[in-house]
N, C-alpha and C positions, 0 to 999 in steps of 0.2 A: 525550379532553378537547376534541376538535375542536368539538363542539356549542357550547361556551362562546363560541366566536369568532363565531358567527352574529350576535350582538348587537353585535359590534365591527367589522363589515365595513369601515366607513368608515375607522376608525383603522388597520386592517391595510393597506388599500390606500394610505393616506397614508404609512404606514411603508414600504411597498414602493417608492413613488415617491421617497421620501427616500433610500432605499438605492440605488436605481438611479442617481440623479444624483450623489450625494455619496460613495457607496462606503464608508460606515461602518455599524456595527451588525452584525447577524448576516449571514453569508455567504449569497448566493443559490446554490443548487445548480443550475447551468446549464451546459449543454454549450457549448463554444466552437467546435466543429467538428462534422462529421457522420460517422456510421459509414460512409456511402457513399463518402466521400473518404479515410477512414483506411486502407482496404485496397484494394489493386489486384491484380486477378487476373492472373497471369503465364501465358503460353503458350509461353514459350521462355526461354533463359538461366536455367535452373533452378540452384539451388545444389547443391553436392555434399553429399548427405545422409550425414553421418557422425556418430557419437555417441561422446563421450569418457568416458561414465560406464557403470557396470554396469547390466545390464538389469533386475535386481531392483528397483533404486530407481525406475526408470521404471514398472515394473509396479505398484509400490505407489502412485505418484502417479496413475496412470490408474484404479486401483481406487478410490481416494478420490474421484476426479473423477466416476466412474460413480455412486457413491453420491449425489452431488449431483444428477446428471442424473435419476436414478431417482425423486427426490422431486418432480420437476416434471411437469406435465401433458405427456404425449407429444406433444400438438399445440402446445405452447408454441413461439413463433417466435423464432429468433435471427437477427440480421443479420450476415452475413459480407460486408462491403462492401455492394454493392447486391443481393446474393443473400439471399433469405429461406429459411430451412430450419427444419424442425421439430426439436424436442428428440429425437424418436425417430431421425431421420436422423443427428443428431450422435452420439447414443449408439451406434448401430449402427456408425457409421464408426470411432469410437474403439476399439470392441471388435475390429473387423477389423484396425485398424492395430496394436494390441497383439499380436494373433496373428501378424501378418506380421513384426513386429520380433523376437518371441521365437523364431520358427522359421527366421529367415533370418540366416545368418552371413556371407554373401558381400555386400559393399557394392555391387557392381555390380548384383546381383539386386535388392537393396533399392531402389536408385535407379530401376531399370527398373519395378518394381512400383508405386512411389509415383507416378511420372509416368503410368503406365497407369491407375491406379485412383483417384487423388486429385487434386482441384483444389488449386492452391497460390496463396495470396495473399501479397503483400508489403506490409508496413506502409509507408505513404507517407513516414514519417520527418519530420525537421525541414525547415523552409522553406529553410535555407541549402544543405544538401547531400544531402537525402533519406536521411540516415543516422539510426539510432536511437541515442540516448545511453543506455548501460547503466550503472546504478549498482547497489549491493547493499545488503541489509539482513540483519540476523541476530537471534538470540535472545540478548540479554545475560544474564549471570549476575551478580546483584548481592547484596550483603549487605543484610539488612533486619531489622526488628524488628516483632513483632506489637503492641508497645506503644511509645508515645513516651517517649524519655528524652533525656539530654544528647547522646548520640552519634547518635541517630536522630530527627531533628526534621522531616523533610520527607515529607508523606503522599502516597500515591497513592489516588485516590478511585474509588468506584463511581459509576455514573450517577445523578445526583440525580433525585428524583421530580418536581421542578418543571420539568425540562427537557422541552420539547415541540417537535415538528416540525410546522409548519403548511404544509399543501399548498395553495399559492396558487391552483392550478387549480380548487379547489372553489368559489372566489369569482368567477373570471373565466377563461374558456377561453384567453384570450390569454396567461395565465401557465402554460400547460401545461409540465410538467416542471420547474417552479420551486418551491422551498420555502424556508422560513426556519426556523432553530432559535431558540427564544425562551423567555421565561418570563412568567408573569402576576404582576403586583403591583398590588393595589388596582384591579382591572379594567383595567389598562393592559398592553399587549403591549410588552415590552422585550427588547432584545438579551440573550442569556444572558451571564453574567459572563465577562470576558476573563481571560487568564492572570494579568495584573497584579492584578485584583480577587480572584482565587482565591488566588494565592500571597502577595501582599504585604498585601492588605486582609482576608484570611482570610474571604472571603465564604461558604465552605462549612464553616468550622470549627465543631465542636460539633454537627453534624447526624448523627453516627454513620455517615458514609460512608467512613471510612478503612479500607482493606484492610490496609495495612502502612505502615511508616515507613522512609525511606531516609536515608543519611548526608549526601547532597549534593544540592542542587537541580539540579545538572548531571546527576546520575544519573536524576532524575525526568524531565528534559527529553529525555534520550537514550532512555529507556525509552518515552516517548511517541512519539518519532520512529520507533523500531523497531516499535512496536505490540504487542510481546509480550516476555516475559522470564521467567527463573527467579529466584526470590527465596530466598536461603538465610537462614532465620530464625535468630535467636539461640536456642541450645538444640539445634540440629541438624536441625530440620525444614525442609522446602523446599516451596514452592508455585509453581505456574506461573500467570501472569496474561496476559490477552490483551485486545485492543481491544474495547470495548463501545460507545463512542460518543464524540462530541466536542461542544464548545460552539458549533460552527457558525461560528466566526470564521475568516477566511481564513488559510491557512498562509503565513507569511513566513519565508524562509530566513535563519537566523542566520549561516550561513556567508557568504552574500552581504553581509549587513550588516557583518560583521567585515572583509571585504575593502574595502567602501566607506569604513569608518572607519580604514583603514590598520593594523588590528591584525594581519592576516595578508595575504600576497600570494596571488594566484590559484594560483601554482605550489605554494605551501606548503599549500594548503587540504586538509584531511582531517578526519575525525571525531577522529582522534588528536591532530591539531594544535589543534583547538578545545579539547579537554579540557586539553591541556598549557597553552595560553594562559590559560584561565580559572582553572586551579589556581594560577597565579602571580599573576594580576591579579584577585583576588577583588572589588576595588572596582567592576568593570564587569559582574560576573555578572548582577545583576538587570537592568541596562540591556540587555544582550545577549539574555537569555532572554525578556524582556518585549517585545522587538521582534516576536516571534512571538506574536500574541494567541490563536492556536489552543491548545486544551487538550483532552487526551485522557483519557477515563475507562476504567476497566478492570473486568474480572470475573475470578474465579478459575476456572482451567481444570482439567479432569480429565486431560487428555492433552496432545498437542503443540499448538503455536499454530495458530490457525485463520485462514484467509483470509477474504475478504469473501463467498465462497460457502459459508462455514461448513464447509469441508473442511479437514482437518488438512494443514498445509504439509509438503512433503517437501524436505529440504535439497538444493539444487542442481537440483531438478526443479519448483519452484514459481516462478511469475513474477507480478509485479504490473504491471498495465497500467491505462490510463484506462478505467474501467468504462462511461463514456458513449460510447466509441468502438469498443471491441473486445468481441467476444462472450465472456461469462463462461464459464469452463470449456472454452475452446478448446484444441485441440492445436496447439502451436507448435514452431517450429524456429528456433534462434538461432545466429548466428556472431558471435564477439566475441573479446576477450582477457581472460585471467585472470592473477592474480599468481603468480609463482614465488617460493617462500619457502624459505630455507635452514634449517639446523638451529638457528640462533640466533633464529628468528622474525623474520627480516628479509626484505623483498621485494627480490629481486635482479634482477627483470625481469618481463616480461609475455609470455605465449605465446598464440597463437591457439587457439581451441577452438570446437567446435560441438556441439550436443546438442538432443534433443527435450525439451520442457518444457511444463508446463501453466499456462494463465492462470487462477490461482486467488485472486488478491488484487488490491488497489488501494492507493492512498495519496494523501495530501493534496498531495504534491509531484510525483506522477506524473500529469501532465496533457499531453494532446496526442498526436499521432501519432508523435512523435519521442522518447518517454521509456519506459523499462522498468526494472524493479527486480528483481534476482534474489535469492531467499531462499537464504542460505548455511548456515543452521542455527546451531549454536553451537560454541564452541571457538576456539582461537587463529587458525586459518586463516580461519574465518568472520568473525571480528572484523576481521582485516586486509583481507580482500576487501571487506567491507561498508564499511570506513572509507576505503579508498583508491580503489576502483573508479570510474572516470569514463572509460569506453571506448566509442568509437563502433563500431557493428556493424550487423547486419541482422536483422530479425525477419520470420518467415514464419508463416502459419497454414494448416493443412491441413484439408481437408474432403473426405470420400469423394464420388466422383461418383455421380450418380443411377443 
C-alpha cells in the first residue's frame, strides 16, 4: 500500500515533523545508540565460561538458530560492534562452538579453546556502571473462550488490515532507518489507534479480528507484555498465540507509572505485585493500563512461541536484546543471578549463574546497551523468575576468529 502515499508526501513529512518535535502519534522506529558502541571487544580479563544448564537445551537453541541463519543470504552482513561479518561466518562459527561444547567436559579445556578460537565482545552496559540489567519474560497460561460471554469479555486481536508501516526513507534519505505505523482515513495519514481507543472506545470491535476472549483486561495487558501465551479454551481445547505486530505507539512502563503515583514502592514492584494491586483496586485498572498506549496484536501458533527472528524460543536459552544494537541470532554468554524457590513456590534468595544463550528476540522495553530479557518458558518457576527478576550482570557475545 506504500504507493498510495506518493500523492500525500507533503502530509507525511508534516506529520513526521510534528512527531519529531512534539512526540505524539505513532512511534518512530529509530536507534538511540550505535552497534559500534554497544559491543566492546575484549582481549584480556575474560569471564570464566561455565554453563549451569543441560547441553541438550543449548543444542536445541543452536539448531533453531541455525535454521534462521540458513534462510539468509550467506553474504548477508552482521555488525558485531565495529566488526562486519558474513552470515556464513556466523553460521560456521556457531556450528563449531556447538561441537566444542558437546565434546568438551573439562571447563579448563573449554575456556582455553574459547580464548584460542573465538573473539569475545562485552556489552557496553548502562551509562551508570557498565552493567546489564537482566529481567525475564515467560509464556503465561490463561483461561479463555472462543466466544464472548459474561465471563470472557476482553478480546485479543489479530493484526488489522488497515494497519500499515510507512518507510520514511522512501521519501527522503535523511530519514534512513525511520518509519511510522499508521492508518489511512479519507486520504489522511493518521496514527494508529491507541490502547485506550481500542479497549475503551472499541475501535476494532465488530471487524472479526478477535482470536479469543479473556476474563480480565489485566490478563490481556500481561499477555501483550510477554508477547506469547497458551490459552486454555472452554471445552478443553488449547491454542498458543504469539506476537504479530503492534500499533506503533511507544511502550510506557505501567510499573513505573504505579510507582510515580504511589500505588507501589520500587522495592515492592513485580509483575505479581501489579496483579495483586489491580485486583483490589479495580477503579484504577483502566487508568493504569491506558498509561501504556502501545497495543500488541497476535496470531495463532502451531508450536512454541517465536522470537523476532521467527525461531522457536527455548526456555532458559533464548534472550531478548535491542535489535538495533546487537546482531540477531548471536551466540551469547551471560552472568547474572536467578531466584531460588522452595517447595511452597516462594523465592528464598538469589544465586549466581552463567550460561550460553542465543539472541533470538527483542521487546518494546528492551532498549539500549544495558538491557536484556531472558525467556524462562512456562510454569511456576518461569512465572516467578519473569515476575521478580531485576538483576545486574554481564553480557558477552562470541564470534569465531577468522
